[in-house]
C-alpha positions in Angstrom: -11.8 -10.8 17.9 -13.0 -7.3 17.4 -12.3 -6.4 13.8 -13.6 -3.3 12.1 -13.5 -2.9 8.3 -13.0 0.5 6.7 -13.5 1.7 3.1 -11.4 4.9 3.0 -12.4 7.8 0.7 -10.2 8.1 -2.3 -9.4 4.4 -2.7 -11.3 2.1 -4.9 -14.1 0.1 -3.3 -12.7 -3.3 -2.6 -15.7 -5.2 -1.1 -16.9 -6.4 -4.5 -13.5 -8.1 -4.9 -13.9 -9.9 -1.5 -11.6 -7.9 0.8 -11.4 -4.8 3.0 -8.9 -2.0 2.3 -8.4 -1.4 6.0 -9.1 -3.5 9.1 -8.6 -2.4 12.7 -8.3 -5.1 15.3 -8.7 -4.0 19.0 -6.4 -5.8 21.4 -5.7 -5.3 25.1 -2.6 -3.4 24.1 -4.1 -1.1 21.5 -5.3 -1.2 17.9 -3.5 -3.0 15.1 -4.2 -1.5 11.7 -3.9 -3.7 8.6 -3.9 -2.3 5.1 -4.5 -4.4 2.0 -1.9 -4.4 -0.7 -2.3 -1.3 -2.8 -2.1 -1.0 -6.6 -2.1 2.0 -8.9 -5.8 2.4 -9.3 -7.6 5.7 -8.5 -10.9 5.7 -6.7 -12.7 4.9 -9.9 -10.4 2.0 -10.8 -8.5 3.9 -13.5 -4.9 2.9 -13.8 -2.4 5.6 -12.9 0.9 5.4 -14.8 0.4 2.7 -17.4 3.7 1.1 -18.2 5.6 3.3 -15.7 6.7 1.4 -12.5 7.8 4.6 -10.8 4.5 6.4 -11.2 2.6 3.3 -10.3 4.6 2.9 -7.1 4.0 6.5 -6.2 0.3 6.0 -6.6 0.4 2.8 -4.5 2.1 4.7 -1.7 -0.5 7.6 -2.0 -3.2 5.0 -1.6 -1.5 3.5 1.5 -1.3 7.0 2.9 -5.0 7.5 2.3 -5.8 4.2 4.0 -3.7 5.1 7.0 -5.2 8.6 7.2 -8.6 7.0 7.6 -7.5 5.8 11.1 -5.4 8.8 12.0 -2.1 7.2 11.1 0.6 8.1 8.5 3.3 6.6 6.4 5.8 7.5 9.1 4.3 4.9 11.3 5.0 2.0 8.9 8.2 0.2 9.7 8.4 -2.0 6.6 6.8 -2.5 3.2 6.7 -5.4 0.9 6.8 -4.5 -2.8 5.6 -7.0 -5.3 7.1 -6.0 -8.6 6.4 -7.6 -12.0 9.5 -9.6 -12.8 9.7 -7.8 -16.2 10.3 -4.5 -14.2 12.7 -5.7 -11.5 15.6 -4.3 -13.5 14.2 -0.8 -12.9 15.6 -0.7 -9.4 16.7 2.9 -9.6 13.3 4.0 -10.7 11.7 2.1 -7.8 14.3 3.5 -5.3 13.8 7.0 -6.6 10.0 6.8 -6.1 10.6 5.5 -2.5 13.1 8.3 -1.8 10.7 10.9 -3.2 8.0 9.7 -0.8 10.0 9.1 2.3 13.1 11.4 1.9 15.8 10.4 4.4 13.3 8.5 6.7 13.2 5.3 4.6 11.3 2.3 6.0 12.6 -1.2 5.6 11.4 -2.8 2.4 11.5 -6.2 0.7 11.1 -6.4 -3.1 9.7 -9.6 -4.5 9.7 -10.3 -8.2 6.5 -11.9 -9.3 5.3 -13.2 -12.7 1.9 -11.4 -12.4 -0.4 -9.4 -10.2 -4.2 -9.2 -10.0 -4.3 -7.4 -13.4 -1.8 -7.5 -16.2 -1.7 -3.7 -16.2 -0.3 -3.6 -12.6 3.5 -3.5 -12.4 3.8 -3.1 -8.6 1.7 -3.7 -5.5 2.7 -2.3 -2.1 1.7 -4.0 1.2 2.6 -2.2 4.5 3.4 -4.0 7.7 0.9 -3.7 10.5 0.7 -0.3 12.3 0.0 -0.2 16.0 -2.1 2.6 17.5 -2.9 3.3 21.2 -6.3 2.2 22.5 -9.1 4.4 21.4 
């Protein structure tokens, strides 16, 4: 397997935590781009939107966009997202939906929302994981 790891500018450095933010796998059919689940940290690991699931979701999506931009892709190329939402905030469905609509407008991707008891840090209310993105061969 030919896998390349990327550490995009503007997203926190993940290697100390044991994972890559972006990996690109070359296949005979093109390149598959995989993006790690994104949380509401800025590049310096400061939380954006403490206690605010909508603001945190927006920051997660901004991080996904930065990750995709590092390989010349965009949010429009993601067909589906999985949202891991703290169970305590699942009742804020309208806030979550509003953040998604503010980002995607009328071109909404598929999404699955999964209520979880916790994420990597207690301060995280949501984590966003995009589906794989396929790009033509380089």
